[in-house]
DOSE-890737 format. One record per residue (C-alpha): residue in one letter; x, y, z. Coordinates in steps of 0.05 Angstrom, whole numbers, plus 5000, padded with zeros to 4 digits. Each point is the difference from the previous one (the first is absolute). Example, Ala and Ser with C-alpha at 12.3 -4.5 7.8 and 13.67 -1.06 7.14 Angstrom:
   type   east   north     up
      A   5246    4910   5156
      S   5027    5069   4987
END
This chain:
   type   east   north     up
      M   7868    7813   3863
      F   5040    4948   4961
      D   5037    5007   4934
      G   5004    4924   4993
      L   4974    4936   5032
      M   5028    4929   4997
      P   4949    4953   5031
      H   5027    4929   5005
      V   4964    4933   5005
      A   4932    5033   5003
      G   4967    4962   4943
      T   4931    5032   5002
      R   4992    4995   5075
      R   4989    5059   5045
      M   4999    5006   5076
      A   4935    4985   5036
      T   5001    5061   5045
      N   4938    5043   5003
      V   4952    4941   4999
      R   4964    4958   5052
      F   5048    4952   5034
      G   5057    5029   4959
      Q   5070    4970   5010
      P   5052    5036   4957
      G   5049    4942   4999
      R   4951    4946   4981
      N   4990    4977   4928
      P   4959    4947   4964
      R   5040    4938   4981
      H   4981    4937   4964
      P   4952    4975   5027
      Q   4991    5042   5064
      D   4962    5066   5008
      P   4972    5005   4929
      A   4956    5059   5019
      W   5052    5038   5040
      Q   4996    5075   4983
      A   5071    5009   4977
      D   4973    4977   4933
      L   4953    5057   4985
      F   4988    5039   4936
      P   5034    5041   4971
      F   5057    4955   4977
      T   5028    5042   4942
      Y   5035    5067   4993
      A   4950    5020   4946
      S   4928    5014   5021
      L   4949    4945   4985
      S   4927    4987   5017
      D   4988    4940   5045
      P   4938    4959   4982
      Y   4993    4973   5071
      S   5007    5062   5044
      G   4975    5049   4948
      K   5060    5045   5014
      T   5046    5034   4950
      D   5070    5008   5027
      G   5075    4989   4989
      L   5062    5002   5043
      L   5021    5067   4969
      R   4931    5031   4991
      R   5007    5056   5050
      C   5070    5021   4979
      T   4980    4996   4927
      L   4944    5050   5012
      S   5048    5048   5033
      A   5059    4986   4953
      T   5044    4981   5059
      C   5015    4926   4985
      P   5070    4974   5016
      K   5040    4955   4955
      V   4985    4928   5021
      M   5045    4939   4992
      Q   4965    4938   5026
      T   5042    4939   5010
      D   4974    4931   5018
      S   5029    4932   5012
      E   4968    4948   4954
      H   4967    4971   5062
      E   4953    5061   5001
      W   4973    4979   4932
      W   4979    4933   5030
      A   4981    5020   5071
      S   4980    5074   4996
      H   4962    5001   4934
      A   5049    5050   4969
      S   4968    4987   4932
      L   4945    5050   5020
      L   5053    5054   4994
      V   5000    4992   4924
      T   4930    4976   4983
      D   4932    5032   5004
      L   4947    4967   5042
      A   4977    4957   4943
      G   5071    4971   4992
      N   5020    5040   4938
      H   5068    5032   4988
      L   5010    5067   5034
      D   5059    5048   4987
      L   5035    5034   5058
      P   4999    5076   5003
      D   5062    5037   4974
      N   5024    5017   5070
      V   4999    4927   5022
      R   5048    4943   4988
      A   4990    4929   5026
      Y   5051    4944   5004
      M   4994    4927   5020
      I   5065    4969   5024
      A   4989    4931   4968
      G   5010    4936   5040
      T   5003    5033   5068
      P   4963    4985   5065
      H   4970    5056   5042
      F   5068    5008   5033
      A   5066    4962   5004
      E   5065    5017   5035
      A   5059    5019   4955
      A   5040    4940   5026
      D   4944    4949   4995
      V   5011    4935   4962
      M   4952    4945   4980
      R   4977    4960   5060
      K   4942    4955   5019
      G   4969    5053   5044
      V   4946    4975   5048
      P   4962    4934   4999
      A   4936    5036   4979
      M   5033    5023   4935
      S   4998    4949   4944
      L   5059    5024   4957
      P   5069    5027   5015
      Q   4997    5074   5019
      N   5016    5053   4947
      P   5061    5042   5022
      M   4996    5054   4947
      H   5014    5069   5030
      A   4974    5061   4961
      G   5055    5048   5021
      G   5037    5008   4934
      P   4942    5026   4957
      M   4972    5038   5058
      R   5064    5040   5007
      A   5001    5016   4926
      L   4927    5020   5000
      L   5010    5046   5060
      T   5056    5034   4961
      D   4954    5006   4940
      L   4945    5031   5043
      N   5049    5051   5027
      A   5021    5019   4930
      W   4926    5005   4978
      I   4986    5049   5057
      S   5066    5039   4997
      D   5010    5012   4926
      G   4941    4970   4964
      T   5037    4939   4973
      K   4944    4951   4987
      P   5009    4931   5032
      P   4997    4935   4962
      A   4932    4980   4974
      S   4956    4961   5047
      R   5016    4926   5004
      V   4939    4962   5024
      P   4956    4945   4971
      M   4947    5030   4954
      R   4936    4972   4970
      A   5016    5035   4934
      H   5068    4966   4998
      G   4974    4930   5014
      T   5042    4996   5064
      L   4943    5010   5049
      V   4953    4940   4996
      P   4949    4958   5037
      A   5032    4955   5051
      Q   4980    4937   4965
      G   5057    4983   4953
      A   5044    5059   5021
      V   5058    4954   5020
      P   5022    4934   4967
      M   4972    4940   5037
      D   5051    4950   4975
      I   5060    5022   5040
      P   5020    4946   5051
      G   4999    5026   5071
      L   4958    5061   4983
      P   4927    4984   5015
      Y   4963    5059   4969
      A   4926    5004   5016
      G   4985    5073   4984
      I   4992    5020   5074
      H   4997    5075   5010
      T   4964    5052   5042
      L   4934    5025   4974
      A   4969    5069   5008
      A   4930    5006   5028
      F   4952    5057   5014
      S   4960    4990   5064
      D   4943    5033   5037
      Q   5034    5021   5065
      S   4935    5023   5033
      V   4983    4929   5021
      L   5038    4950   5043
      P   5032    4960   4973
      P   5010    5042   4937
      K   4961    4974   4940
      E   5036    4991   4933
      I   4966    5040   4945
      G   5046    4985   4941
      R   5071    4989   4977
      Y   5048    5039   4957
      P   5039    4963   4945
      V   5071    4983   5022
      F   5056    4976   4954
      V   5070    4974   5011
      P   5067    5005   4963
      K   5010    4951   4942
      A   5062    4957   5006
      D   5046    4974   4945
      N   5017    4927   4989
      D   5048    5002   5059
      G   4944    5023   5046
      I   5030    5070   5008
      A   4957    5062   4991
      I   5008    5030   4931
      A   4986    5073   5018
      G   5032    5045   5053
      I   5072    5012   5017
      R   5039    4935   4998
      Q   5060    5003   5045
      L   5063    4966   4974
      A   4985    4935   5036
      L   4935    4996   4960
      A   5025    5030   4935
      V   5057    4949   4999
      P   4967    4945   5041
      R   5023    4936   5033
      A   4932    4988   5032
      T   4927    5018   4998
      Y   4981    5055   5049
      T   4926    5009   5017
      A   4964    5052   5043
      W   4953    4948   5028
      N   5009    4940   5045
      P   4942    4955   5019
      R   4990    4974   5070
      A   5025    4929   5010
      Q   4956    4938   5009
      G   4970    5001   5068
      F   5003    5076   5004
      G   4944    5019   4951
      P   5032    4985   4932
      T   4945    5037   4961
      A   5024    5067   5030
      L   5062    5043   4989
      Y   5054    5003   5053
      P   5001    5075   5018
      L   5052    5047   4971
      Q   5046    4947   4970
      G   5021    4973   4933
      A   5035    4937   4978
      V   5062    4974   4963
      V   5006    4938   4956
      P   5072    4992   4973
      F   5013    4978   4929
      A   5029    4930   4989
      P   5076    4999   4991
      T   5000    4961   4935
      E   4954    4981   4942
      A   4999    4927   5023
      A   4980    5020   5071
      R   4942    5043   4977
      K   4975    4948   4951
      E   5001    4948   5055
      V   4947    5040   5039
      H   4965    5027   4937
      D   5019    5072   5015
      P   4985    5044   4939
      R   5047    5055   5023
      L   5069    4999   4968
      S   5055    4977   5047
      I   5059    5042   5024
      A   5047    4964   4952
      E   4953    5013   4941
      R   4996    5075   5015
      Y   5073    5015   5016
      A   5060    4964   4970
      D   5039    5011   5064
      D   5005    5047   5059
      G   5037    5051   4957
      A   4943    5002   4951
      Y   4951    5010   5057
      V   5040    5058   5028
      A   5006    5031   4931
      A   4925    4997   4992
      V   4990    5034   5068
      R   5050    5054   4981
      R   4964    5015   4934
      E   4932    5003   5034
      A   5028    5045   5056
      A   5027    5049   4948
      R   4932    5002   4966
      Q   4963    5013   5065
      V   5049    5056   5019
      A   4986    5032   4932
      E   4925    4994   5013
      R   5009    5033   5069
      I   4971    4942   5039
      L   5067    4980   5031
      L   5055    5045   5028
      P   5072    4990   4974
      E   5026    4982   5069
      D   4944    4948   5009
      A   5017    4971   4931
      E   5071    4989   5025
      R   4974    4964   5062
      V   4955    4956   4959
      V   5054    4978   4952
      E   5046    4984   5059
      A   4944    4959   5032
      A   4992    4962   4935
      K   5075    4985   4999
      Q   4995    4972   5071
      G   4939    4958   4983
      K   4956    5040   5049
      L   4955    5040   4953
      A   4945    4948   4996
      K   4998    4995   5076
      L   4991    4925   4999
      G   5042    4990   5062
      Q   5056    4964   4965
END
């Protein structure tokens, strides 16, 4: 029926439809509804055998048997790798590296929440959110990837290689130690959504076991290493995360749903040393505003060449950098 599919922000969730008490729009979040049936095997496009259910299945099993599979380009915000156990897309059920089939590409838009408006800027958000709200919109790479999918379908031009964290690359790791813990104002505690298999024949459902879940490894700035880094992350003025803990008094050991966080860099070396911030300051990274814009322009040209940014979006990004609006820090 379809030549191509572009599922977005699915992680490895599915809809809980043909099940008891099914509610299609409801999903497990940290820490609520851990046994909700949107998190059911199979998680991968390739077929695997599940040790808990005893089933062998994959998302493309039926179409593979009939040689009718579409071309698939799955895109996810980075939030899905923290809240929707997207790591199960590229690991087997023992947590080992798993390659994607030839007709599948997967891309993580690094440093993005589940959704943000194009005009969003950093803001405090709601009282229940502990850190300023991440405003990173995924529109730029999404437009480029949609163009790539169309070319893949229309004339067979293969899209860019998948860009997601991988166990084999060392960019998909256990949550403990995945993000630096010495960045002031960024209280990392490894909070993420787990994946459980439950016996649904009893009420309440009884947990039988858990699948291994991993998260993206961050660099020394606290930004995910893998995935597509938009210009604001590739030439950064702040740390952008895909997770944001709840504030004190609102359950601080849980994630605030769907949001990420922003922690700006210090303006000068003296300012960062005063608060013991290991991240280089703005002044240490860019000699002046002109140097910053030049760095953005170079990175934009590279991403256009790699077909993860359209030329017209590259022009918009460079203009935003000139106006001091690319980082979306609300200045």
